[in-house]
Each structure stands twice: as C-alpha cells, then as structure tokens.
C-alpha positions in Angstrom: -19.7 -1.5 -54.8 -18.8 0.6 -52.0 -17.9 -0.1 -48.2 -19.8 2.5 -45.2 -17.6 2.7 -42.4 -18.6 4.8 -39.2 -16.5 6.2 -37.3 -16.4 8.7 -34.2 -17.9 11.0 -34.2 -20.5 9.6 -36.4 -18.8 9.5 -40.0 -20.5 7.4 -42.9 -17.5 7.2 -45.6 -18.5 5.9 -49.0 -15.7 4.6 -51.3 -16.2 3.3 -54.8 -15.0 -0.2 -55.1 -12.7 0.4 -57.7 -10.2 2.3 -55.4 -8.6 0.1 -54.2 -5.4 1.6 -53.5 -3.0 0.8 -49.8 -4.2 3.6 -48.3 -8.2 2.9 -48.3 -7.3 -0.2 -47.1 -5.1 0.1 -44.3 -7.5 2.9 -44.0 -10.5 0.2 -44.0 -8.4 -1.8 -41.8 -7.7 0.3 -38.7 -11.7 1.9 -39.2 -12.6 -1.7 -38.5 -10.2 -2.2 -35.6 -11.3 0.9 -33.8 -14.9 -1.0 -33.7 -16.3 0.3 -37.1 -19.1 -1.7 -38.7 -18.6 -1.9 -42.4 -21.3 -3.5 -45.4 -21.4 -3.1 -48.7 -24.5 -2.1 -51.0 -25.1 -1.7 -54.5 -22.9 1.4 -56.2 -27.1 2.4 -58.2 -28.5 2.6 -54.9 -25.7 5.6 -53.4 -25.1 7.4 -55.6 -27.7 9.1 -59.0 -25.3 11.6 -60.2 -23.7 9.3 -62.8 -22.3 6.0 -63.0 -19.4 4.2 -61.9 -17.2 3.0 -65.5 -13.5 2.3 -65.4 -12.6 5.5 -66.5 -14.8 7.9 -64.5 -14.9 7.7 -59.9 -17.6 9.1 -57.7 -16.1 9.8 -54.0 -18.9 11.1 -51.6 -18.3 12.0 -48.0 -21.7 12.1 -46.1 -21.4 13.6 -42.4 -24.2 12.8 -39.8 -24.0 15.5 -37.3 -25.3 13.7 -34.3 -25.4 16.1 -30.8 -23.8 15.8 -27.7 -25.5 14.4 -24.7 -26.5 17.3 -22.6 -24.2 17.5 -19.6 -25.2 18.4 -16.1 -22.9 20.0 -13.7 -21.9 17.4 -11.3 -20.8 15.5 -14.9 -19.6 18.2 -16.1 -17.1 18.6 -12.9 -16.0 14.8 -13.1 -15.4 15.4 -16.9 -13.1 18.0 -15.8 -10.8 15.4 -13.2 -10.7 12.9 -16.2 -9.8 15.5 -18.3 -6.5 16.2 -15.6 -5.7 13.0 -14.6 -6.8 13.7 -10.9 -4.5 10.8 -9.9 -1.9 11.9 -12.0 -2.4 15.3 -11.2 -2.6 14.8 -7.5 0.6 12.6 -7.0 2.4 15.9 -8.6 0.8 18.8 -5.8 2.4 16.3 -3.6 5.8 15.9 -4.6 5.3 19.9 -5.4 4.1 20.0 -1.4 6.5 17.6 0.0 9.7 20.2 -2.2 8.1 23.8 -0.1 7.8 21.7 2.7 11.6 20.1 3.1 13.1 23.6 1.5 15.1 25.5 4.2 13.2 28.6 5.1 10.2 29.8 7.1 6.6 28.1 6.0 4.0 30.6 4.4 0.9 29.8 4.6 -0.2 32.0 1.6 2.4 31.4 -0.6 2.5 27.7 0.0 -1.4 28.0 -0.8 -0.6 29.5 -4.2 1.7 27.4 -5.1 -0.1 24.7 -4.8 -2.5 25.6 -6.7 -1.1 27.2 -9.5 1.0 24.0 -10.1 -2.3 22.0 -9.7 -3.3 24.1 -12.7 -0.2 23.7 -15.0 -0.6 20.1 -14.9 -4.2 19.9 -15.3 -3.9 21.9 -18.5 -0.6 19.3 -19.6 -2.5 16.9 -19.4 -5.9 18.0 -21.2 -3.2 18.8 -23.8 -1.8 15.1 -24.0 -4.9 13.5 -24.2 -5.9 16.4 -26.7 -3.2 15.2 -29.3 -3.4 11.2 -28.5 -6.8 10.5 -29.7 -5.4 8.8 -32.7 -3.8 6.3 -30.4 -5.8 6.6 -27.1 -8.2 5.0 -29.5 -6.0 1.6 -29.8 -5.0 1.2 -26.4 -7.5 -0.8 -23.5 -5.9 1.6 -21.4 -6.9 4.9 -22.3 -9.7 3.7 -24.7 -12.8 5.5 -22.4 -11.3 9.1 -22.0 -13.8 11.6 -22.1 -12.5 13.3 -25.5 -12.3 9.0 -27.2 -15.7 8.6 -25.9 -16.9 11.8 -27.5 -18.1 12.8 -23.8 -16.1 16.4 -24.1 -14.7 17.7 -27.8 -12.0 18.6 -28.8 -12.6 22.3 -28.0 -13.9 22.0 -25.3 -11.0 19.9 -23.8 -8.3 22.7 -25.7 -10.6 25.3 -23.8 -10.0 24.1 -20.5 -6.4 23.3 -20.5 -5.9 27.5 -21.9 -8.2 28.3 -19.2 -6.4 26.4 -16.0 -3.0 26.6 -17.9 -3.2 30.9 -17.6 -4.6 30.8 -14.6 -2.2 28.3 -13.0 0.9 30.0 -14.2 -0.9 33.9 -13.1 -0.9 32.2 -9.6 2.5 31.3 -10.0 3.7 34.6 -11.0 1.6 37.3 -8.2 1.0 34.7 -5.7 4.8 33.2 -5.8 7.8 34.5 -7.5 8.5 34.3 -11.3 11.2 31.3 -10.6 7.8 29.4 -9.8 5.8 30.8 -12.9 9.0 29.7 -15.5 9.3 25.8 -14.2 5.6 25.4 -14.5 5.6 27.0 -17.7 8.9 24.8 -18.9 7.3 21.5 -17.7 4.0 22.5 -19.8 6.2 22.7 -22.7 7.9 20.0 -21.9 5.4 17.9 -21.4 3.1 18.8 -24.3 5.5 19.7 -27.2 8.6 17.2 -26.4 7.4 14.1 -24.1 4.3 13.4 -25.9 5.2 13.4 -29.3 8.8 11.3 -28.7 6.3 8.8 -27.1 6.1 7.5 -31.3 9.7 8.5 -32.1 12.3 7.4 -29.2 12.8 5.6 -26.0 14.2 8.5 -25.0 10.5 9.7 -24.1 11.4 7.8 -20.8 14.0 10.0 -20.1 12.3 13.7 -20.6 9.0 12.3 -18.7 11.2 11.1 -15.7 12.5 14.9 -15.9 8.9 16.4 -15.8 8.3 14.3 -12.8 11.2 15.9 -11.4 10.2 19.5 -11.2 7.3 19.9 -9.4 9.4 19.5 -6.4 12.3 22.4 -7.5 8.9 24.4 -7.7 7.7 23.8 -4.3 11.2 24.3 -3.3 11.4 28.1 -5.1 7.9 28.8 -4.5 9.6 28.6 -0.3 13.2 30.0 -0.7 13.2 31.7 -4.0 16.1 29.8 -4.9 17.5 26.5 -6.3 20.6 25.0 -4.6 22.1 21.7 -4.1 19.5 20.5 -1.8 16.8 20.8 -4.7 19.3 19.5 -7.1 19.1 16.3 -5.2 14.6 16.0 -3.6 14.4 16.6 -8.2 17.2 13.2 -8.5 15.3 11.2 -6.4 12.3 11.9 -8.3 13.6 11.4 -11.5 15.2 8.1 -10.6 12.2 7.1 -9.0 10.2 7.1 -12.0 11.9 4.5 -14.2 11.7 1.3 -11.9 7.3 3.4 -11.5 7.2 3.3 -15.0 9.3 0.1 -16.5 7.3 -1.8 -14.4 3.8 -0.2 -15.5 4.9 -0.6 -19.1 5.8 -3.4 -18.3 1.9 -5.5 -18.9 1.3 -2.5 -21.3 2.9 -4.0 -23.8 0.2 -5.1 -26.0 -1.1 -1.6 -25.8 1.8 0.3 -26.8 2.8 -1.9 -29.7 -0.5 -1.8 -31.0 -0.9 2.4 -30.8 2.8 2.7 -32.0 4.8 4.2 -28.9 8.6 3.7 -28.4 9.0 2.3 -24.9 11.8 0.5 -23.3 9.0 -2.7 -22.8 8.3 -2.9 -26.2 11.9 -2.3 -28.1 14.3 -3.0 -26.2 13.0 -5.1 -22.8 16.3 -5.9 -21.4 16.9 -2.0 -21.6 13.8 -1.9 -19.6 14.9 -4.2 -16.7 18.8 -3.3 -16.7 17.2 0.4 -16.3 14.8 -0.1 -13.3 17.5 -2.2 -11.6 19.8 1.2 -12.0 17.9 3.9 -10.9 16.5 2.2 -7.8 20.1 1.8 -6.7 20.9 5.5 -7.7 17.9 6.8 -5.2 19.6 4.4 -2.7 22.6 6.6 -3.3 21.0 9.9 -3.6 19.4 8.7 -0.2 23.3 8.3 1.5 24.7 11.7 0.1 21.1 13.6 1.2 22.8 13.8 5.0 26.5 14.9 4.1 24.8 17.6 1.8 23.3 19.0 4.8 19.9 18.8 3.3 18.4 16.1 5.9 20.2 14.0 9.4 22.1 11.3 9.0 19.0 9.2 10.7 17.3 9.8 7.7 20.2 7.7 5.9 19.7 5.4 7.8 15.7 4.9 8.4 15.5 5.2 4.5 18.2 2.3 4.0 15.0 -0.8 4.3 12.6 0.9 2.5 15.4 1.4 -0.4 16.4 -1.7 0.5 13.3 -3.4 -0.7 12.6 -1.5 -2.8 16.3 -2.4 -4.8 15.3 -6.3 -3.9 11.9 -6.1 -6.0 14.0 -4.5 -8.8 16.8 -7.3 -8.9 13.7 -9.4 -9.1 11.8 -7.9 -11.8 15.2 -7.9 -13.5 16.1 -11.2 -13.0 12.4 -12.3 -14.1 10.4 -10.0 -15.8 6.8 -11.3 -15.7 3.3 -9.7 -14.7 3.4 -11.0 -10.8 7.1 -9.5 -10.7 6.0 -6.1 -12.6 3.6 -5.6 -10.4 4.8 -5.9 -7.4 7.5 -3.4 -7.6 4.8 -1.1 -9.2 2.3 -1.5 -6.7 5.4 -0.8 -3.7 7.0 2.5 -5.7 3.4 3.7 -5.1 3.9 3.4 -1.7 7.8 3.8 -1.5 7.2 7.6 -3.0 5.3 9.2 -0.2 7.2 7.0 2.6 10.4 8.6 1.1 8.8 12.0 1.0 7.9 11.9 5.0 11.1 10.6 6.2 12.3 13.8 4.0 10.4 15.9 6.0 10.5 14.3 9.4 14.6 14.2 8.7 14.4 17.9 7.3 17.4 19.2 9.1 16.3 23.0 9.5 13.4 23.6 10.8 12.9 27.5 11.3 10.1 27.6 13.2 12.1 26.1 15.9 15.1 28.2 14.9 12.8 31.4 15.2 11.3 30.5 18.5 14.7 29.8 19.9 15.9 33.6 18.9 12.9 34.9 20.4 13.6 33.4 24.0 17.5 33.9 23.5 16.5 38.2 22.7 14.1 37.7 25.5 16.3 36.7 27.8 18.9 38.8 26.9 16.5 41.6 27.3 15.4 41.1 30.8 18.8 40.6 31.8 19.7 43.8 30.7 17.0 46.1 32.0 17.7 44.0 35.2 21.1 44.9 35.7 20.3 48.1 34.8 17.5 48.5 37.6 20.2 46.7 40.2 23.1 49.3 39.2 21.3 52.4 39.3 20.5 52.9 42.6 24.2 52.1 43.9 24.8 55.0 40.9 22.8 56.9 42.4 23.9 56.6 46.1 27.2 57.2 45.2 27.1 60.7 43.5 25.1 61.8 46.5 28.2 60.8 48.8 30.5 62.6 46.9 28.6 65.5 46.5 28.2 65.1 50.5 32.0 65.0 51.0 32.4 68.3 48.1 30.5 70.1 51.0 
C-alpha cells in the first residue's frame, strides 16, 4: 500500500507501505497537520516498473507543476507591502524620524527624506528575508499561515529578489544621500535581524533581547542622519526603544503561546512564563527611569519628565496587573496601550526638545542684524563730528 501526500506547492510523494521509518511517519504526520490529504491505493496501480517484495522497495516522486496565477500591477504592490510587513516597517520609519527630529542639529529636508526612505527600504528587505527563512514555521501558525510566500502568491525567488533590490537601494540611499554612519547602522541592523535574531528564535529566549536591540537601532539611524555622530542623548533615546520592546512583545506573545509552541519557537511566554511577566514589568520601570534621566543629560527640558510621568505610570500599572494576573485580558490591555504609549512619548520628546536650532539661528540672525545696525548708526553719527573737528583744527592752524 502507498500513501499520497499533497503538499504546497503541489508535490505528490509516494511512499511504499513497508517504509515505516520514524522519519517517514513524522513527515506524514506533519503533512496532515499542514493541511495535506492522504489516500491509500494499491501498489500495482501506481508502479508499473516492478513488483514490491520483502527485499526490493521502490521510491517514486512525481512533481505536478502548477503555474502561479498572473499577478496584476495593483496586486503586486499589495504583495510587496505584505512582504515588507508594512505596519512594522512604518513603525521603524516613525522611530527613525523621531530620532532625526529630536537630534540637536539643524533640520535638513533633503537628508531627512533620504534617511526616511533608505531606512524604510532596508526594513522591507529584512522583513522579506525573514519571511523567506520562516516559511516552514509560518505555515504552522494561525497568525502567519496566510503570508504571501506560504500561500504561494509570491515565489521564494521573487521574494529574495525584492529583498536584494530594496536592501541595496536602501543602503545606497543612506550612504550617498546621508552619511556612512547611517549606512553602517542600517547594514548592521539588517544582518542582526536576518542572520542572528531570526535563527535564534528557535534556539534560545535570548532572541527577545536581540530583537529589542534591532528595534533600538532605527532612532540611532535618524540621530546619526541629522548630527553625523552618536552621543549620550542618542543612547537614551535608543534605550527607551529597547526597553519598550519587552512589555510590547511579551504582552503580544502571551496570547500566541499555542502558535509559538506548535512552530517550535523559544519564547519566554512558552518556556518561562514567570520570566515573561517579570521582564515586562522591569523594563516598563526602566522606561520611567530613562524618561527622568533625559532632562539631566540635557536631551529635553524638565517639563518632559513631568509630562511623561502619568503616561509611564499608567504603563507601569498595566504591566503590574499583567504580572499579578496574567491572562488574555491583562495582556491585551498592555499590548494595546503600548501601541499608544510609544507615539505619545515620541511627541513629548519632540515638544520638549532641549535645543531648537531653527529658533536659535533666528535669534542669532536678529542679534547680528541689530549689532550691525547699531555699529553703522554710530559710525554715521561720529563721522560728521570728526570732520568738523578736523576742519576747526585746520582753521586754527592757518
């Protein structure tokens, strides 16, 4: 007897009935979990080249080619948005813009635009490569089983082509349009996300810390794009983004534990739920601490610490409720508020920015104009007096 398993993308694999190894049984079980169907039929109807006996076994693989559907232009753009994880890329771009806006340097529209576009392209490339690597695992998760590579709407080769083009374009824009430091940060973030964070998700819970570092680099890209260097203010901004990742992701992963467990991902919510709750609470407190330090480090004024106190306090309260009673309700509230917390905190950072170079330049121009006008007016007043005195002295001498 044979079993036929229909897999994506349309593979029919025939196994002889006496090949009952553990590997084949596990493969069959996995195929049925992935939505494949199995049927049994007589071996004589399937293989005409020989007969099955105790000594001789035959393995025959038949690939049934099914061409991909023709994708129109509008649909192709939509698939590219899904490959780039458009919402996540948008969040990365927003934090990059915040880093540029908060940085203590004059605002330049051209470099700001180049920094934003380049970072968005690099993020799209990283997300596409991430989906390429995780197809076998995404197909086992309810949240990710409808992704474009899993469903066959975009081929893996097409996805990697999109990733290569967008990655090269983004890094080139950052290097040529902004500076080498931003390009270096963008490249390091691309490598960190695709080559370290993505494979580590199935190895160790340290992947959460690596992923948080990935989320902390975009504001550094914006800061370096504006200033050309990284200082203590940039470190505080990156620290806020690093700490924010933990309550945000730990609350999200809590309700996705069945999916992560099924796919074999090593997440704190799966392997160590107590650590997941404690980590979310600890780093929410770190956000409050860094917000208090920002005025001391001359990044913002002291109004920022006062205005951010109720925002961070409520965030800490939700994290404490999640720590004390972890369920779908408390985790969902913490996750939803984290999406509101970050943009409000970035706005407060911008409003309470310590140095506004546009205003300072305007004051300097006004001061210079005032001093020049005063000097010229004094010269005009003094010149006639000097001339008269010289004429009087000349008359006396004559």
